[in-house]
N, C-alpha and C positions, 0 to 999 in steps of 0.2 A: 654298772655296765655302760650307761650312757651319760655319765657325769660330765665328761668333757664337752659333749655336744650340747647338753643343757646349759653348761656354764657359758659356752660361746653365744648361745641365743640370748641368755640373760644379759651378758656384758654388752651386746650390741643393741639391746632394747627390742629384741624380736621375739621374746618368749610370750606365750599367750596364757591366759587364765580364764577358766569358765566361771561366769557369774550367773547363778540361777535366780530368776525373778520369783518373788513371793506370790504375786498374783498378777492379773492383767491390768490392775489399776482401775481407776474410775472411768477411763476412756482409753481407746487405742493410742491416744497421744501421750499417755503416761505409763510409767513402768515403776514397779516397786522392787528395789534391790537393797538388801541390808537394812530393811525396815524403813527405808526412806523413799518417798515418791519423787520421781524425777520426770521432767519433760523429756519425751523420747524422740530423738531425731535420728534414730538408726533403724526404724522399722520399715519393712516393705509392705505392710498392711495398708496400702494406699487409700482404699475406700472405707476402711474400718469394718470390713465385712466379717472379720473373725469374731467381732462382738455384736454383729447385727442380730436382732431378735429372730428374724425369719431364718437366717442361716443356722443359728444355734438350735432353734426348734427342730429344723429338718434333721440335723445331725443326731439330736436326742431321739427322735422318733425312729431313725434308721437303726440305732443301737438296740432299741427295744424289739424291733422287728427282725433284724438279721444277726444281731450279736455284735460284740466289740471288734472282732477281726474277721478277715475273709476266710482264713483257714487253709488256703492253698493257693497255688498259682492259677491264673485264668484258664490255662489249658486243662486243668483238672476241674471237674464239675463243682467241687466244693468252693472254689475261689471265684466263681462267676455268678453274679446276681442280675436280676432284671435291671437294677439301677445302673450297672456298668454299661450295659448295652444302650440304655436310654441316654446316658450322658454322652456316649460316643456319637449317637445319631444326632442329638441336638447340637453338639459341637460342630459336626460336619456341616449341618445346615447353617449354623451361625457364621462359620468361616467361608461358606460358599464353596465347599470342597466335596469330593465324592464320599470320603470316609474319614474316620478318626480312630485313633487307638490310644488307650490309656497306658501310662507308665507310672511306676512308683514315685518318681521324682524327676525334676529336670535333669539331674545328673544321670539317672537311669536312662532317660530318653536319649541324651546326647551320647553317652558312652555306649549305648546299645545300638542306636540307629546308624550312626556314622560309619562304623565298621561294616555294616550291611550295605550301605549305599555306595561305598568305595572300598576297594581292596588292592591287592598287588596288581600292578600294571595300570592302575588308575592314578589320577592326579587330583589332589585337594588344594584349594586356594583359600587360605584362612586369614582373616584380619588379625593383625598383630596384637590387638587388645581383646581378642575373644576370651570368653570365660574358661576357667581351668577345665571344666567338664568337656568343653569342645576340644581343647588341646589334648586331653587324655583320649577322647574318642578318635581323634586323628592318629595318635600314636598307636592305638589298638588296631587301626584299619590295615596297616601295612602298606598303605598307598604312599606315593611320593607327595610330600607336603610342601607347598610353596606359601610362604607367609608374605602377604602384601602390606604396605604401609597403611597405618590406621585410616580407614574411611577414604582412602586415596584411589579413586577410580583409574587414574592414569597408571598407578603402580600395578593395580590388578590387571589392567589391559595389557601391559607389557609382559607380565608373567604368563597370561593366557596365550599371547602371540608367540612367546618363546618356548612354550611347552611342546614337546615332541608329539606328533600325531599318534592316534591309537589309544584305546582305553577310555574310560569314562572320566569326565571332568565334573568336579563338585565344588561350588563356591559356598563358603560358610561365613555367616556374619550374625552378630547379635543385631536386633532391631534397635534397641536402646542399650547402650553399653553400661553394664552394671556398676562400674566404678567411676566412670567419667560423665555419664548422663547425657551424652550426645547421641544423635540419631544417625544411623547408617544411610548413605545415599542410595536407597533401594531402587528408585526408578532407573538410575544409571546402571546399577548392578544388573537389574533385570534385563535391560537393553543389551548389555554385553553378553549375558548368558544366552539370550535368544540368538544373537549373532554367532556365538561360538558353540551352540548346541550343548550348553552346559546345564547341569542341575544347580539349583540354588536352595540351600538349607538356611532358614531364618529362625533364630532363637528369639521368641517373643516373650521371654520370661518377664520383662519389665515394661511391656507395651500392651499386652492383652488386658482388657478391662479398663485401661487408662487412656489410650489413644483412639482417635476415630470414633468418639462417642462410646467407647468400650469395645468396639469390634476389632481393634488392633491396628497395626502399623499400615496395612494396605489401605484401610479406610482413612487413616490420617492423611495420606498423600492425596486422597480425593476430597478431603475437607468435610467428610460426613460419614454416613453409614453405608455408602456404596463403595465396595472395595476396589482397589486397583486390580484389574482383572488378573486372575492367576492363570497359569498354563501348566501342562502336565509335568514340567520339569521343576515346579516349585513345591518344596516340602516345608511345612511350618511346624515349629514346636512351641507350645505354650505351657505355662505352669499355673497351678491353682494356689500356690503358696504365697503369692503376692496380692494382687488386686482381688482375687477371689476369696481370700481369707481362709483357705482350707489347706489341702496338701495334695501333692501328686502332679502329674503332667500329662500332656497328650501330644500326639503328632497327627497332623491332617495332611491329606494329599490325595493322589489318585489311588484307586482300589488296589492296583498291582503293588503299590508301595507298601500299604498296610498289610496286604496279604503276605508279602515277602518278610516284613518285620515279624509278623505272628509266627512264622516258621523259622526265622533265623536270628532275631535279636535276642541275645542271651540274657540281657537284663529284663526282658519281658518273659521269656520262656521259663526262667529259673528263679523268678522272684514271686513271693506271695503277693496276691492282688491287693489293691488299695482297700482299706477298711470301708465297709458300706457307709459309715458315718461321714467319711471324707467325701465320698461320691455324692451322697445326698446333699451335703453342705455346698458342694460345687454346683450341683443342679439348682439349688436355691439362689446362689449368687448369680448364676447365668440367667435365671428368670428375672431377677431384679434389674439386670442390665437390659435384657431384651424387651421387657414390658415398659421400660422408661422410668421406673422408680429410682434408678441409680443416676439419672441425668443430673439432678441438682447436686448430688454428691460429687460426681465427676467434675461438674462446673466449679464447685468449691475447691476441689483438689487443684485445678488449674489456676484458680485465683491465688491460692497459697503458693503454688510453684512460681508463678510470675513475681509475686511479692518477694519471696526469698531470693530468687535468682537476681532480681534487680538490686536488692540490698547487699548481697555478696559482691556483685560486680562494682557497686559504688564503693564498698570498703576496699576492694582490691584495685580500684582505678582501672577497671576493664570496660570495654565497650562491645557492642554487637553480640551480647550473650543470649543464646537460645535457651528458653526456659523448658525444663522437664522436672519431674518430681525428684530427680537425683541431682544434687548440687555439690560438686567437689570443692573443697577449700584447700588448695595446694600450699604446702609449706616446704622449706628447704631441706630439713633434716628429720630423721626419726625422733630425735629429742624434741624438736619443735612441735611435732604432731602429738607426742605424749604430753608435753607441757600444756598445750592448748586444750586437749581433752580433759586434763585434770582441772584446769581453771573452770571450764564449763561445768564439770561435775560439782565443783565446790559451790557453783552458783545455781545448782538444781537442774542442770541440763545433761542428758546422757547422749554422748556422741563419741564413740570409741575411735581411737587413732587407727588409721589404715596404713599398714607398713609392708615392706617386702617380706615374703615373696608374693603377697597378694597383689601388690602394685610395685612399679619401679619408683615412682615419685610419691613420697609420703604425703598424707592428706587427712583431712576429716571428710568423710563421705556423709553429707547431710541429706537425709531423705525426708521429704515433707509429705503429709497425708491430709486427707479431707477432714480429719478429726482435729487438726490443729486450729486454734483460733488466731485471729489477727494479733491478739495480745501475746500469744505463745511465740509467734514469729518476731514480734518486737522485742521480747525478752531475750531471745537468742541473738538478734542483731545487736542489741545494746551491749551484751556481754562481750561479743566479738569485737565491737568497736573499741571497747576499753582494754582489750587484751592483745590486739594485733599490733 
């Protein structure tokens, strides 16, 4: 039935194949596939919390107390535990917001919240490199979508000024872009939003737990744990599946925002709630960040990020490179990306090729974690030096 389509994908080097790992390996920096242990440079487990003893213990205890699954949606009594409400309250305090609301995943949050925040007669302004879940949320909204040039404040300003009056305006951006690793110019975006009375929706999937001492992107711009002051028009989404080492997502903002989402976001209303084990694991990770135990781990992550980015920039003869834990290595063709990924794997390093339609420009998306050693990074850079 779909042979021609599958043949087209295969011939263009765009077919995908699932590879299941045998175990988590001896550390979050390693992965076992096909009976072979590989250095893993594709993980978003930035702080190694998926293997942290306190996080794993908390998840295990939650299973014994509440069971393996939630059993129903949050709006039905069976899907709501005291853990869910506790995590929401602590997240709201952590982010300096009025309330927080849990979702099943980052995709659920974006695809569910965006159509509630903007609809027909409204206008959305979306960065051209925003995640696919944001793009789908925009499509579902029915709003008029304006795509501005990547991280280009002037492009955004021009679109805002050219938008016809009337209706709600919603600016959407990732804080740290998942495939390019660069940081959105949020202070400038916030300023434009205030001037134009627009809402701003920030996807913090790759910044929460990593930037600003763990508190996220607003704290990053203040250089510490004091967040860049929010305002009622700011809505923030974060995930637990990256730095928190767990699963799920949340949205923080004003109470009227979360109240509206509870009654209108279809991905919240009609989805089974997060398993208690995931919620308890996220609570444990949040505690590690808040109490300061994660500080040396975050410091190690940034040391690794700086080392890897500097090494890649030297190999590619680039300058002025901003370090984040996501380091793209751009190549010219899909074949180049596949070839380089194969060479790395033959040398004991796992870094899959990233190709269209995920991105326009083929690349290896190298992600560094606190679990990588200096020797791990040197091994990666050595193989790349011999292969590029």
